[in-house]
Residue, then its C-alpha position, 0 to 999 in steps of 0.5 A: m500500500p502507498p504511504v498516507s499522511p496523518e490526515k488520510l489516516a484520520e479519514r480512514l479511521a473515521r470510516g471505521k475500516p479495520v486495519a491489521a497493521i499500521v506503521l507510524q514512520g517519522t521522528d516528529v513526536y507530536l504527530r506520532d502522539l496525535c496519530r497514536r491517540s487517534i488509533i486508540d480512540a477509534c479502536v478501544p473504549e476508554g474504560a478498557r484501555d488498561w487491558a486492551v492497549a499494550r506497549v512492547a519493545g520491538d527487539a527479538q524478545g519483544w516480538r515473541e510477546i507481540f505474536q502471542r498477544a496478537q492471537t489472544m482475545p482482549m478482555l472487556a473490549p472488542r479490539q486491542v492495540i499492540i504498540v511496537e516501540d522502535a520497530e526499526t530495531v528488527e533491521s539491526l538484528g542478526e540475519k537469523s533473528r531478523d529472518e525469523i521475525v520477518d517470516a513470522l510477521a509475514k505469516y501472521l499478516e496473511s491471516p491477522a487476528p480480526f480483534t488486533v491492531l498492530l501499531l508499529e512505531a519507527s523513526n526510519l525504515d530501510g526500504r531495501l530490507r525485507f522487513s520494510k518491504l513487507l510492511a509497505e505491502k501488508a500494512l498501512v504506512v503513515q508518514l509523519t509529515i504534513g504539507d504547507e496548508s495542513a501545517a498552518s492549520l495545525a499551528a493555528q489550532m495549537a495556538k487556539d488550544l493554548g487560549t491564543e488566536m493566531d493570524r493565518d499569515a503568522a501560522a504559515l510563516l511559523a510552519d515554514l520556519v520550523n520546516r512543518e515539524p509539529a513538535r517544534m511548532r508547538m514549542e515556538i507557539e508556547k513561547l509566542s503565547s506567553y509573549v502576546q499574553e495580554r494582547g491574546r493574538i499572534t501576528a506575523p511580526d510577532v513570529e518574525t520578532l521572536v522566532v526569526a530574530a533568534r536566527k538573525n545571525t544565521v539567516w541575514q548574515l548568510a543573505d549577505m554572503l549569498a548575495s555577494g557570492k562569497r562561497n568560502d565565507a558561506m561555507a565556513f559560516l555553515s560549518n559553524l552553524l552545524r557545529e553549534g547545533e543548528q538543524p539543517a532542516g530548520l536552516v533550510g526552512a528559514l532560508a526559504w522564508m528569507y528568499r521569499k522575503l527577498i523576492e517581495a523586497r525586489e519589488l520595492p525601489a532600491g532606495t527604500n529605507g528600512f522603516q518604509a520597507a518594514r511596513q511592506l515586508s512585515l519585518r523589523p526595520e534593520a531586517a527590511e533594509a537588509a532584505v531590500r539591499n540584498a534583493h537588488r544585488l541578485p536577479k529575480q531569476k536567481l532568487v526564484a532558482g534559489l527557492v527551487a534549490l531550497a525546495e529540492a534540499d528540503s525534499q532530499l533531507k526527508s529521504a531515506n539516508p540523507d547526508p545532511r552536511a554534504m547536502m547543505e554544502f551542495l546547497i550553498a554551492r548552488l546558491t552562490a553559483p555565478s548564474a542561476a541554475 
């Protein structure tokens, strides 16, 4: 079966169609918890969860218990959910143990117990191995990522849950900056909610002030280097950022946001001062001035090509086995190329 999004999982659960095995694949803790709760809510009455929801480690010993539980009728509930934690552990076992588990799982999935839902949680699976191929064929695989529109809607809902309203453009900006990672969105929204406590509304300038300002020494300093084609300086700066713990995915998201601001800034006259540009771009005056200055140092075609390069880097960072450092260095090389790709 082709992988589905968390939204599609919710739709399938709402239809009440039973699934023998579900895989939650990805590292986002918030989305994993959200999907897990949805599955349990759909399958097991609240009062029966002490008996009908079990967590088992996905190691060699754990799988013996998993298969035994799966074939045993749950108490006081029509269905049970067995959560297999760190399911990718199977792929690191010795060949004999791994083959035994995969063979047993294949046999079980040929005729699964109608009262059991296997919920396998994995950060990442190697699509070349039998275990992953079997799950792709026999289980419903949920990729723990969301698209731009869904991420913005989720950000707005998170703010509402915290008793704060969030403007649509603020939600979209935040989702973009944190690379549509719900766990990071939640963390930033908690800070933003405290920041706007009396006003009770989060705006795009709030996000720019609190979230982007935290990266002002990354995004806008890099903008100067990229606009002037200083590849060596940009590479050295990137190395420092990675060494200090900056996450490549977050950096790509922030750069993509910056490139969109540069495209907007390029529509303003070259002599526009920071205070005038700030109103047009929803930026702080100093950031707006830097945006106008750098935007007019680059052809619009190159800015658009930069956005394309950033979108490709974002996609590659979500691939099975990325080398984040090498990909970021290649990205910087593209962005500092003398002509648009």
